[in-house]
C-alpha positions as CSV (number, residue, x, y, z in Angstrom):
1,M,19.6,-47.3,-30.9
2,R,15.8,-47.1,-31.7
3,K,16.3,-44.1,-33.9
4,R,19.2,-45.9,-35.8
5,T,17.2,-49.0,-36.5
6,I,14.3,-46.9,-37.9
7,W,16.2,-46.0,-41.1
8,L,15.8,-49.4,-42.7
9,P,12.0,-49.4,-42.5
10,L,12.0,-45.8,-43.7
11,L,14.0,-46.7,-46.8
12,L,11.9,-49.8,-47.4
13,F,8.5,-48.0,-47.1
14,P,8.6,-46.1,-50.4
15,L,10.3,-49.0,-52.2
16,G,7.7,-51.4,-51.0
17,A,4.9,-49.0,-51.8
18,I,6.2,-48.6,-55.4
19,F,6.5,-52.4,-55.8
20,A,3.0,-53.0,-54.4
21,S,1.5,-50.4,-56.7
22,L,2.7,-52.4,-59.8
23,F,0.3,-55.3,-59.2
24,V,-2.5,-53.8,-57.2
25,G,-5.3,-52.1,-59.1
26,R,-8.5,-52.6,-61.0
27,Y,-6.7,-54.6,-63.7
28,P,-5.2,-57.8,-62.0
29,V,-1.5,-58.4,-62.5
30,R,0.3,-61.3,-60.9
31,V,3.5,-60.7,-58.9
32,G,5.4,-63.0,-61.3
33,E,4.4,-60.9,-64.2
34,V,5.6,-57.8,-62.4
35,V,9.0,-59.3,-61.6
36,G,9.3,-60.6,-65.2
37,A,8.4,-57.3,-66.7
38,L,10.9,-55.5,-64.4
39,V,13.8,-57.8,-65.2
40,G,13.0,-58.1,-68.9
41,A,12.2,-61.8,-68.8
42,G,10.2,-63.4,-71.6
43,G,6.8,-64.9,-71.3
44,V,5.0,-61.9,-69.9
45,P,1.9,-61.0,-72.0
46,A,2.1,-57.7,-73.8
47,V,-0.9,-56.1,-72.0
48,P,0.4,-56.6,-68.5
49,R,4.0,-55.7,-69.5
50,A,2.8,-52.4,-71.1
51,L,0.6,-51.7,-68.1
52,I,3.4,-52.2,-65.6
53,L,6.2,-50.5,-67.5
54,T,4.4,-47.6,-69.2
55,V,1.6,-46.8,-66.8
56,R,1.9,-48.0,-63.3
57,L,5.7,-47.8,-62.8
58,P,6.0,-44.2,-64.0
59,Q,3.0,-43.2,-61.9
60,A,4.5,-44.8,-58.9
61,V,7.9,-43.2,-59.4
62,G,6.3,-39.9,-60.2
63,A,4.2,-40.1,-57.0
64,A,7.3,-40.9,-55.0
65,L,9.1,-37.9,-56.4
66,V,6.2,-35.5,-55.9
67,G,5.7,-36.7,-52.3
68,L,9.4,-36.4,-51.7
69,H,9.4,-32.8,-53.0
70,L,6.4,-31.6,-51.0
71,A,7.5,-33.3,-47.7
72,L,11.1,-32.1,-48.0
73,A,10.1,-28.6,-48.7
74,G,7.5,-28.6,-45.9
75,A,10.2,-29.8,-43.4
76,A,12.6,-27.1,-44.5
77,F,10.0,-24.4,-44.3
78,Q,8.8,-25.5,-40.8
79,G,12.4,-25.4,-39.6
80,M,13.5,-22.1,-41.1
81,F,10.2,-20.3,-40.1
82,R,10.1,-21.9,-36.7
83,N,6.5,-22.7,-37.2
84,P,5.0,-26.2,-37.1
85,L,1.9,-25.1,-39.0
86,V,3.8,-24.0,-42.1
87,D,3.8,-26.2,-45.2
88,S,5.1,-26.0,-48.7
89,R,2.5,-23.5,-49.8
90,I,3.5,-20.8,-47.3
91,L,5.3,-18.4,-49.8
92,G,2.7,-18.5,-52.5
93,V,4.5,-20.9,-54.8
94,S,1.5,-23.2,-55.2
95,A,-0.8,-20.3,-55.9
96,G,1.6,-19.0,-58.5
97,A,2.0,-22.4,-60.2
98,A,-1.8,-22.9,-60.2
99,F,-2.3,-19.6,-61.9
100,G,0.4,-20.4,-64.5
101,A,-1.2,-23.8,-65.3
102,A,-4.7,-22.3,-65.5
103,L,-3.4,-19.6,-67.8
104,G,-1.8,-22.3,-70.0
105,I,-5.1,-24.3,-70.1
106,L,-7.1,-21.1,-70.9
107,T,-4.9,-20.1,-73.8
108,G,-4.8,-23.7,-75.2
109,I,-1.0,-24.0,-75.4
110,P,0.5,-27.6,-75.5
111,W,0.7,-29.3,-72.2
112,Y,4.5,-29.4,-72.1
113,L,4.4,-25.6,-72.2
114,T,1.6,-25.5,-69.7
115,D,3.6,-27.3,-67.0
116,G,6.6,-25.1,-67.8
117,L,4.4,-22.0,-67.4
118,A,3.2,-23.4,-64.0
119,F,6.8,-23.9,-62.9
120,A,7.8,-20.4,-64.1
121,F,4.9,-18.7,-62.2
122,G,5.7,-20.6,-59.1
123,L,9.2,-19.3,-59.2
124,L,7.9,-15.8,-60.0
125,A,5.6,-15.8,-56.9
126,V,8.5,-16.6,-54.6
127,G,10.7,-14.1,-56.4
128,L,8.2,-11.4,-55.6
129,V,8.0,-12.5,-52.0
130,L,11.8,-12.4,-51.6
131,A,12.0,-9.0,-53.3
132,V,9.3,-7.5,-51.0
133,A,10.8,-9.1,-47.9
134,R,14.3,-7.8,-48.8
135,R,13.0,-4.3,-49.2
136,F,11.3,-4.3,-45.8
137,G,13.9,-5.9,-43.6
138,G,13.8,-9.6,-44.5
139,S,12.5,-10.9,-41.2
140,I,10.5,-14.1,-40.9
141,L,7.3,-12.0,-40.2
142,V,7.8,-10.0,-43.3
143,L,8.5,-13.1,-45.4
144,V,5.3,-14.8,-44.1
145,I,3.1,-11.7,-44.6
146,S,4.6,-11.2,-48.1
147,G,3.9,-14.9,-48.9
148,I,0.3,-14.6,-47.8
149,L,-0.2,-11.4,-49.9
150,V,1.4,-12.8,-53.0
151,G,-0.5,-16.0,-52.7
152,S,-3.7,-14.1,-52.3
153,L,-2.9,-12.1,-55.4
154,F,-2.3,-15.1,-57.5
155,S,-5.4,-16.8,-56.1
156,A,-7.4,-13.8,-57.2
157,L,-5.9,-13.9,-60.6
158,L,-6.8,-17.6,-60.8
159,G,-10.4,-16.6,-60.0
160,V,-10.3,-14.3,-63.0
161,I,-9.0,-17.1,-65.2
162,K,-11.9,-19.3,-64.0
163,Y,-14.4,-16.5,-64.7
164,L,-13.1,-16.2,-68.3
165,A,-12.9,-19.9,-69.0
166,D,-15.4,-21.8,-71.1
167,P,-17.7,-23.5,-68.5
168,L,-18.3,-26.5,-70.8
169,D,-14.7,-27.2,-71.7
170,T,-11.9,-25.2,-70.2
171,L,-13.2,-24.6,-66.7
172,P,-13.7,-28.4,-65.9
173,A,-10.1,-29.0,-67.1
174,I,-8.8,-26.2,-64.8
175,T,-10.8,-27.5,-61.9
176,Y,-9.7,-31.1,-62.4
177,W,-6.0,-30.0,-62.6
178,L,-6.4,-28.0,-59.4
179,L,-7.7,-31.1,-57.5
180,G,-4.3,-32.8,-58.2
181,S,-3.8,-36.0,-60.1
182,L,-1.0,-38.3,-61.3
183,A,-3.3,-40.2,-63.7
184,D,-1.4,-38.8,-66.7
185,M,2.1,-39.2,-65.3
186,R,4.4,-41.0,-67.7
187,W,8.2,-41.2,-68.0
188,E,8.3,-37.7,-69.6
189,G,6.9,-36.3,-66.4
190,V,9.4,-38.2,-64.3
191,A,12.2,-36.9,-66.5
192,K,11.0,-33.3,-65.8
193,L,10.9,-34.0,-62.0
194,L,14.3,-35.5,-61.7
195,P,16.4,-32.3,-62.3
196,A,14.4,-30.5,-59.7
197,T,14.9,-33.4,-57.3
198,L,18.7,-33.3,-57.8
199,L,18.9,-29.5,-57.5
200,G,16.4,-28.8,-54.8
201,A,16.9,-31.9,-52.6
202,G,20.6,-31.9,-53.2
203,T,20.9,-28.3,-52.0
204,L,18.7,-28.8,-48.9
205,L,20.6,-31.9,-47.9
206,L,23.9,-30.0,-48.2
207,L,22.5,-27.3,-46.1
208,R,20.9,-29.6,-43.5
209,W,23.4,-28.9,-40.8
210,R,23.0,-25.1,-41.3
211,L,19.2,-25.3,-41.2
212,N,19.5,-26.0,-37.5
213,V,20.9,-22.5,-37.1
214,L,17.8,-21.0,-38.8
215,S,15.7,-22.5,-36.0
216,L,17.4,-20.1,-33.6
217,E,16.4,-16.5,-33.2
218,E,18.0,-14.3,-35.9
219,R,20.3,-12.5,-33.5
220,E,21.6,-15.8,-32.0
221,A,22.1,-17.2,-35.5
222,G,23.9,-14.1,-36.6
223,S,26.2,-14.2,-33.5
224,L,27.3,-17.6,-34.7
225,G,28.7,-16.0,-37.9
226,V,25.9,-17.2,-40.2
227,D,24.6,-14.9,-42.9
228,V,20.9,-15.6,-42.1
229,W,19.4,-13.8,-45.1
230,H,21.5,-15.6,-47.7
231,L,21.2,-19.0,-46.0
232,R,17.5,-18.6,-45.7
233,T,17.2,-17.4,-49.3
234,A,19.2,-20.4,-50.6
235,A,16.9,-22.8,-48.7
236,I,13.8,-21.0,-49.9
237,L,14.9,-21.1,-53.5
238,A,15.7,-24.8,-53.3
239,S,12.4,-25.6,-51.6
240,T,10.6,-23.5,-54.2
241,V,12.1,-25.5,-57.1
242,L,10.8,-28.7,-55.4
243,V,7.3,-27.3,-54.9
244,A,7.0,-25.6,-58.2
245,S,8.1,-28.7,-60.1
246,A,5.7,-30.9,-58.1
247,V,2.7,-28.6,-58.6
248,S,3.5,-28.2,-62.3
249,Q,3.3,-32.0,-62.8
250,A,0.7,-33.1,-60.4
251,G,-1.5,-30.1,-59.5
252,T,-2.1,-28.8,-56.0
253,I,-1.8,-31.6,-53.4
254,G,-2.1,-30.4,-49.8
255,W,-1.2,-31.9,-46.4
256,I,1.9,-33.9,-47.5
257,G,4.2,-31.0,-46.7
258,L,2.4,-30.4,-43.3
259,I,1.9,-33.9,-41.9
260,T,5.0,-35.9,-43.0
261,P,7.6,-33.6,-41.3
262,H,5.7,-34.0,-38.0
263,A,5.7,-37.8,-38.4
264,A,9.4,-37.7,-39.3
265,R,10.2,-35.7,-36.1
266,A,8.2,-38.2,-34.0
267,L,10.4,-41.0,-35.5
268,V,13.9,-39.5,-35.6
269,G,13.8,-36.3,-33.5
270,P,14.0,-32.6,-34.4
271,E,17.5,-32.4,-35.8
272,H,17.4,-31.5,-39.5
273,S,20.1,-33.9,-40.6
274,R,17.7,-36.6,-39.7
275,V,14.3,-34.9,-40.3
276,L,15.0,-34.0,-43.9
277,P,15.8,-37.6,-45.2
278,A,13.1,-39.1,-43.0
279,S,10.6,-36.6,-44.4
280,M,11.7,-37.5,-48.0
281,A,11.1,-41.2,-47.3
282,L,7.8,-40.8,-45.6
283,G,6.5,-38.3,-48.2
284,A,7.5,-40.5,-51.1
285,G,5.9,-43.6,-49.6
286,F,2.8,-41.9,-48.4
287,L,1.9,-40.4,-51.8
288,V,2.6,-43.7,-53.6
289,V,0.1,-45.4,-51.2
290,L,-2.5,-42.6,-51.8
291,Q,-2.0,-42.9,-55.6
292,L,-2.6,-46.6,-55.3
293,L,-5.8,-46.0,-53.3
294,S,-7.0,-43.2,-55.7
295,R,-7.1,-45.6,-58.7
296,S,-8.4,-48.6,-56.7
297,L,-11.2,-47.3,-54.6
298,T,-13.7,-46.4,-57.3
299,G,-14.2,-47.0,-61.0
300,S,-12.6,-43.6,-61.8
301,E,-9.5,-42.1,-60.2
302,V,-10.1,-40.0,-57.1
303,P,-8.2,-36.7,-57.3
304,L,-5.2,-36.8,-55.0
305,G,-5.9,-33.4,-53.5
306,V,-9.3,-34.7,-52.3
307,L,-7.7,-37.9,-50.9
308,T,-4.9,-36.2,-49.1
309,G,-7.4,-33.9,-47.4
310,I,-9.6,-36.9,-46.3
311,V,-6.6,-38.7,-44.9
312,G,-4.6,-35.6,-43.8
313,V,-7.1,-34.0,-41.5
314,P,-7.6,-37.0,-39.2
315,A,-3.8,-37.7,-39.3
316,F,-3.0,-34.2,-38.3
317,L,-5.6,-34.2,-35.6
318,F,-4.1,-37.5,-34.2
319,L,-0.6,-36.1,-34.2
320,F,-1.7,-32.8,-32.6
321,M,-3.7,-34.5,-29.8
322,R,-0.9,-37.0,-29.2
323,Q,1.6,-34.2,-28.8
324,L,-0.7,-32.2,-26.5
325,A,-1.3,-35.3,-24.4
326,R,2.5,-35.7,-23.9
327,G,2.5,-32.1,-22.7
328,G,5.6,-31.1,-24.7
329,G,4.0,-28.9,-27.3
330,W,5.3,-28.9,-30.9
331,R,9.0,-29.5,-31.6
């Protein structure tokens, strides 16, 4: 019964965080102005209305979608690789997307092409991983090693881009993007995230029952009549779409894909039909809260990649020590 009643708070967490983010910030906005702007009522001054509808609301929705993407992909990867230390960056997608964005910034192409280039290189990185893994047997070990190698390759190529970049102009732009931020998120960015949400999250939710089979040893899964390689490839591609789209719009943001699936398992158990939606809700709400903090703590917005590291390390240490204290290891 406890795990049934937890779903309402999980649903309300991201919704409440989005609503709170509309009136909390350096520029004071009253709750009545927020409600009036949302329902289209008259009497709301032009400045608060514009701030709420064109800045804070798309930032909050974008943060929720990015957090949802990273958390859901992290939960799927942890399950299919049977490794609690895996997150959404395991197959090199973040490194590939980072290289694509840095290449776009270096060449000076328009930003709408730069984020498309980041998305394309994220997909390319995972495509290389799958091709190498398929050539050498397709086991989990080969996939992980291939992901590490491809990620290292794109990280090295990113280093070349930084070396070639103008240190007074282009290099700071690349560095700032790599730290992760949603300061420039508007409705155009949300519109780019939504198709990836529908495709990636929809596919993983449809596969949620079968992902439990991938948690078994490959021989056991095969004995149940499951085509392990094709099922794993479909889940990897869906997760890649989620991560690549998130990185292309928000930069590299760590820890969300690692921490939130563990928190979800602590709340609803290890079964993927519950872990995936719980991870989505926690990831969405958690990143909205961090986005709110990033713009409120100081006079300038703190990069999200920095903030998630500051919050994520103690959170992971707490979860790790708590699980060890229970003596059950990681689920």
